[in-house]
N, C-alpha and C positions, 0 to 999 in steps of 0.2 A: 128200365134201368133204375135200381133202387137209389133213393136219395139219402145221403148221410149228412148229419150235422157236423160230425167229426169223424175223421179216419185216422187211426194210429197206424202208421205205415211201417211194415217190415221188421218189427221187433220179434224177440224171442218171447212167446206168450206162455205164461204160467197161469193156468186156469183156476188155481186155488184149491183144487181137489187133491193135490199131491201127485197128479199125473205128470209125466215128462212133458217138457215144453215143446212147442212147435213154432217154427218161424211163420208168421202170418200177419195179415192186416186185421185190425178190429174196426168194424163199422158201428157207429153210434147214431141213433136217431130217437128223438122224443124221450131222452133220458135213459134209454135202454141200449144194451148191446143187441144189435140186430143181425150182425154177421161176423164170423171169424173165418177168413179165407185168404186166398192168394189173389193179388192184383184186383182188389176191390176198386170201384170207381172213386174218383176224387170226391171228397166231402166239401162242405162249405168251408171247413177248416181242416187242414192236414197237419198232423204232428209226426215228424220224421223220427222213427225209432230204430233205424238200422244200428246194429251193434248194442242195442239196449234191451233191458228186460221190461216186459209189459205184464203187470200183475194186478190182481185186485187191490184196491186201496187198503192200506194197513188199518187195523182196528186197535184203538187204545182203550182198554177196558177199565183202566183205573185213573181217572182224572178228577180234579176238583175245580172245574171251570164254572161252577154253579153261579158265581157272581159275574165272572168275566163274560160269560155268554150273554148276559143281559146288556152290558154297556159296550162290549167290543165283540160282537157275535161272529166276526170272521174266524176267530181262533187261528190266526195265521201261524202261530208257532207250531201248530200241529200240521196244518195244510202244507206248509213248505217242506215237510219231511215225508210226504207221501201218505199221510194219514187222512182218511176220508170219513171215518166214523169214530166218535168218542163216546164213552159212557161216563155220565156224571152221577152225583148223588151217593158217592161211596162213603164208607166209614161212619155211617149213621147220620150224615149231614146232607140236607137238601133244603131248598128254599120254597117248598110247595105250600106249607101251611103257616109257618111262623112269620111274625112281623119282622121289620127291618132290624130292630134292636136285638131281638132274640137271635136272629141269624148271625149278626155281627159278633155277638158274644160267643156263639158256638164255633164259628169258623176261624176267627182271627188268630187266636193263640195256637191252636192245634195244627192249623194248616199254614201258619206264619204268613198271614195275609193282613194288609192294613185294615184296621177296624172301620175307618171312615169309608174306605172303598167298598167294602161289603155292605155297609149300612146304606150308603147313598144309592148303590146299584139296586138293592131290593126296594128301597123306599120310592125311588123314581120310576121303576119299571113295573112294580107289582100291580097287576090289574086282574088277577085271577083269584078264585076262591077255592078251587079244588084241583085235583090232578088233571082232569079233562081240560079245564081252563088253562092250566099251566102248559100242557102239551100244545094246545092251540096257540098260546102266546109265543112259545118258542118257535113253533113252525112259521109264525108270521114275521119273525126276525130275519134280517138278511144273513142267514147262516152261511159260513164258509165251508163247513163240513156237516155231516149228519150227526145228530145228537140222540143218544138213547139215555135212559135214566133209571136209577134205583130211587126208591122212596127211602128217606132217612128215618131210622127209628128215633133218633133224638128229636127230629122235627115233629113227628106225630106225638111223641111222648109229651113234649112241651105244649103242643096244641091241645092235648087232652087234659094235662095236669097243671099247666103253668110252669114257668121256668123254676120258680122257687121250690116247689114240691118235687118236680121232675129231677132236680139236681140235689136232692136231699136224701142221703142214704137211709134215713129213718122213715121216710114217707113211702107209701105203697099205693100203686094205682088201685082205685076201687073197681068193683065189678063193672060198673057203668063205664068207667074210663077205659078199661080193657076192651069192652065191646066197641067203644068209639074208635079205638086204634085198629081193631079188626075191620071196621067199616072203612076207615081211611085207606088201609092197605088194599082192601077189595076194590075200592074205587080206583086206586092207582093201577092195579093190575088190569081192570077193565079199560083203562085209558092207554094201556100198552107199555107200562113200566116193566122193566126186566125182573124186578124183584124188590127185596128189602135189604138194606144195609144196616148193620149194627156195629157196636164197638165194645170191647171188654178191656182195652188197654188203659191202665192207670196213668199213662203218660199224657192223656188227652184232657186238657184243662180249659175252663171257661176264661174268657177275657171280659173286659167291661168294668163298670163301676158297681154293679149290683152283687154279683157272686163270683168275683175273680178267685181263681185257684180251685174252685170245685171242679169235679170231673164232668165230662159230657154226660147228659142224662141217660143215654143208653147203657152206660156202665153200671148204673144203679138198679137196673131191672133184674128181677129174679128169673131163673130159667123157666119157671112156670109161665111167665109172660112171653118169653121167647117161643115156648112150645105152642102157645095159642096162635101166634103169628106164623110160625113155621107150618102149622097144619094148613093154613090158607095157601102158602107157597107150594107145599107138596101137592095139594089138590089141583093146582093150576100149572104144575111143572115149571115153576119159576125159581128164582135163585136167591139164596141167602149169602150175602157177602159180609165179611166181618174182619176185624182186627183183634186177635186174641190177646189175652193177658199173659205176657211172656214171663211174669213173675209167679204165675200159678199154672204150671203146665198140666196139672191134673185136670184142669178145666177143659183141656182139649178133648177129653173123653166125651164130654157133652156134645161137641161139634160132630165127632165121628158117629156117635150113636144117633144123633138127630138126622144125620145124612143117610143112615142105613135104610134099606128097603123095608117097607111095612108089609102087612099081610096082602095088601092089594098089589104088591110087587113094585110099587113106585117109591124110589128113593127121593131124597131132598137134595137138589143141586146146591152144593156148598163150595164157596171159594174164599180162601183166607190169605192174608198177607203175613209172611211171605217165605218162599223157599229161597233163603239167602245163605251163602257160605260165610257165616259170621266169623270174623277173625277172633272174637272173644271166646268163641265156643265152636270148635271145628266139628264136633260130633252132632250138633243139634240138627243140621240140615239132613244128614244121613238118617237120623232117627225119624225126623218128620216125614220124609218121603217113604221110608220103610213102613211106618205105621199107616200112612195113607194107602199104600199098596195093599196092606192086609185088610183095611176097612173096605176098600173097593172090591177086593176079591172075595172075602169071606162074609162080609155083611151086606154086600150088594149096594154099598154106598156110591154116591156120585160126587166125590170130593176132589177138589183141585187146589193146590197151592199156587198162588200167583208168583211169578218169578221175573225179576229184572235181569235181563241177559247180558248185562255189562257191569264193570266194576262200580261199586256203590261208593262214589266219591262225594264227600260233603264239605261245605264251606261254612264258616261262621264269622259273623261280625261280633267281636267280643265273646260273650257266652250265649248269644242268641242262636241256639241249635237244639233241636228236639231231644237229642240224646242226653242233655243235662236234666231232662225230666225223669230219668230213670233212677236217680239217687237223691236222697234227702236234701243234701246241701245245694245241689243244683236246682231243685224245685224251690228252695228257700230264696235263692238268688233271682230266679225267673219270676217268682211271685211279686217281686218289687218291680213294677212296670216303669216307674220313674227312673230314668237312667242315672241321674245325679245321685239319688238316694241309693241306688243299687251299687254304684261305684264306691260310695262311702261304706256300705255294708261289707264289701269285699275285703276291707281292711280290718274288720272285726276279728280279734284273736280267736274267739270261740268258733266263729264261722270257718276260719282258716283251719283249725284243728279238724273240724268235721269234714271239710273239703279234702284235706290231705288223706284222711282215713277212707273216704269214698273213692278217691282216685286210686288208692293203693289196693283196693279190693280186687281179688283175682278169681273169686269163686262165686257161684250163684248165677241166676238168670240175669243177663245183661246183653246189650247190643253193642255198645262202644267198648273197644279194647282198652281204652284209657292209657295207652302208651304215649306219653307226651314227647318221647323221642321220635315218634312217628306222627307229628303234628306240625306241619311246616307253615311258617308265617309268609304270607304272600303280599301283604301291604301293611304299612305302619308309618306314622310320622317320623319315627326313628329308623332311618334307612339302615342302620347297622344291624338290625335284627331281621331284616327281610331275607328270606331264603334259608333261615335257620329254624331249628326245632326248639320248642320250649325246653326240652331236656338238655340240649347243647348250651342254651343260654344259661340254664340253671347251673350247669357244671362250671361255666366261666365265672359266675357270680358267687359260687359256693353256697347255693341254696337248693332246696328241693324243687323238682319240676312243677308241682302244683303252685308253689309260691311264685315261680317265674311267670306262669300264666296269669295268676291273679294280679301280680304287680303290673304287668303290661296292660291288662284290661282296666285296672284302676287308674292308670296314667293316661291311656289313650282311648278307652271306651270302645265304641263301635268302629272307630277308625283302625283298630287292630283287626286284620282279616287273616284267617288261617284255614288250612284244609287238612283232611286226612281221608283215608279209605277205610270204611268200616266193614265191608263185605265184598264178596265176589272178586277177589284179587288173584285167584288161581285158575288158569285157563282150563286145566283138566277137569276141575269140578264144574266150571261153567258149561263145558261141553256135556258132561254127564247130565246136568240138570236140564239143559236144552233138549235132550233126547228123552227125558223121563215122561212117561204117560201120566204121572201123578201131578204134573205141573202144567200151567198154561202161561204163555208169555204175556206179562202184564206188569203192573205196579210201577208205572212211570211217574205217578203222582203229578202229572202235568197240570199246570195252573196253580200249584201250591208251593210252599217253601221257596219263595221267589229268590231269596238271597242265599239259599243253602244248597240247591241242587238243580240240575237241568237234564232231563232224560227224554225230552220231546222226540228225539231222533233215535230212540232205542231200537226201533225196527230196522232202520237203515244200518245202524252199528252192528246189529245181530247178523244181518245178511252179509255185511262186509266180512265179519269173522267167519261165517260159513263159507264164503267164497275163498277166503285166504287160507283157512285151516282145514277145510273139507270136513267140518263137524258132522255134516249130514248132507244128502243131496239137496241142492237149492230148492227143488220143487217141494220137498218135505218142509223146509224152513218157511217157504211162502205159505204153505198150507197152515202151519202153526200160527202164523201171524194174521191169517185172513179167514179161510173157510172153516177151520176148526173152531175158531172163536165165534164166528157168526152162527154156526150151527148150535153150539153149546148155549149161547145167549138168546137163541131164537130170533135172530135178526136177518132181515132180507138183504143181505149184501155178502161180499166175500168170495165171489166167483166171477169168472169171465165165460159167458156162454150166451147164445142167442136167447133173448127174453130176460136176461139178468139185469139188475140195476147197473148202470154204467158208472161205477166207482172204480177208478183205475189210477195206478201209480206207474210212471215210467221212470225206471232207474237206470243209471249209466254206470256199469261196473268199472269203467275207466276212471271214475271219480272216487273209487275206494282207495284213497291214498293216506288214510290214517287221520286226516284232518277232522273227521267227524267227532273225535274225542276232545278236540281243543276247547279251551275256555273262551266264552264270549258273554258279553252283556248287551242289553238293549233297554231303552226306556219302556217302562210298564204302562200300557194304556190305562188311562183313568186315574193314575197316581202320579201327580206332578212331582218331579225330582227323584222318583224312585227308579233305579235300574235293576232289572232282574237278570238272572242267569238264563242264557238261551244256548241253542246249538246252531251251528252253521255248517252245512255241507252241500252248497248249491251245485257243486260239480257232480254230485251223486244222484240228485233228484232232477230229472229233466222236465217232468210235468206231473201235475196232480189234477185229476178230473173227478168232479163230484156230480152225480146224477146227470152225467153227460155234458157238464159245463167245465171247461178248462179254467181252473181258478188260480193256477200257478204254473209258470213255464219259464225256464232259463233264468231263474232268480228274480222274476218279476210277478207280482200279483196282478190278476185281471182287473180291468177298470171297474170301479164300483165295489171291489171286494170289501165285504164287511159293512158296507153302507147302503148301497142300492141293489147290489147283485144278490139274488136269492138262488143259491146253489144247493145248500144243504136242506135237510128235512128232519122232522122228529121221527126217529126210527121206533116203530112200535113192535114190541115182542109179540109173538104169536103163541097160543097155547099148543 
């Protein structure tokens, strides 16, 4: 009689391939699935799954846990939502080569993370010198989920050039510095990194005292530098992830042409953020997916847009929100990091004229709709404005909506909290994008923008919508969240079959009651006094199993989770 460490009993098993589910038991031993069948013998531990879905653990391909994984390695906000594997190192940012100050300067503003938290995490835990050492160091942490990684272009650019030159648009990498970056990337791929991440977005700014307001180093690189690095990725069949410059859409041609197949028949796997139904421009997502389809079909490209499959709702404390980076007056305000000075600046007549003009702009590339009648206040010391929009308040006061926003921010600062939805508000378009072969499900931004958004449970919310609205067969949705991503990223996970890694999520469709979209906050580990936005849907996630270890069940984490329990591993990509 076979011995099992864990038996998941009697659930509807989705294997991650897109095949129809079967009702079966899943036997786990030694970190692997060893049997899928009926009436398996009892295990050391049994998880009852009658009436539930048993599926491969969900994969979150776009996270910024690079600092958090060092000081809070359980990554519980992912594990509690059935996620068993995450990918870090996105958007040109990683902590492989740079020192603590450089990392903090690069991560803090663009990802809305506390500078001190990033700095102390890297300074305290850094003991590696190269990608191989970094992978070894992560694997030694008490990981709650599996971690795969991109190497960040800004990281290696700073390591080769220094932050001053790397973030100076007039400076160019020397031939020797480019060769050094190629060696760094090659070493990372040899260590199992999934690829290279870059960024072209001008929204992305440095924090810190040295070069605040400069863009991330990757944005200053010429395309000739990208091509040298892309050649390495293409040869190894690894991935280029990037954030494009939305104000220069002609640049997109470079990404499509770089992804196109070469004479040897090999394309460059390329994934960009994001396929979003932006309220400010309803045509852009149709154009983006159509052009991607043409590139994939006619040029032999291997291009995917990342897609967040839920409404893109964002919150702001005052004006601390990334969308203010997309126009001049917003950047001017955010460049003043001292909040008292910033609030004084908001009363400047010249600034106010520029701000009104920027908010009134209705044409050109932009992400935020800037409709202040659709921006609701959710918290403020003045209770009279809570639940109202800036537009409605402006009407009452006989002023313009931008002035109502600035007046309230100047008076209450970050105690003024408001929200709006900038994209993905139409169900029909969300359904279309979820079915599109030009997109992959991703872009949760887990671990970043702590006070602005929370999509840790996007996979659960997507499956709930599929179940409710019959967007596609559930087995296809499971495949999109698991096996499809694992195969594309070259990761050994994402399926349930004998011999497969035992990464499993047990979901209860009876818990699909709409509560997964509700607003929640929780203390941020490692940041005293800071509360971050989170998600809670304990009724929908019955259990999460990582490498055969149950790490979360019935709303409770396993003993030692994130401290002494070693469940996750460093996932190495394979050529």
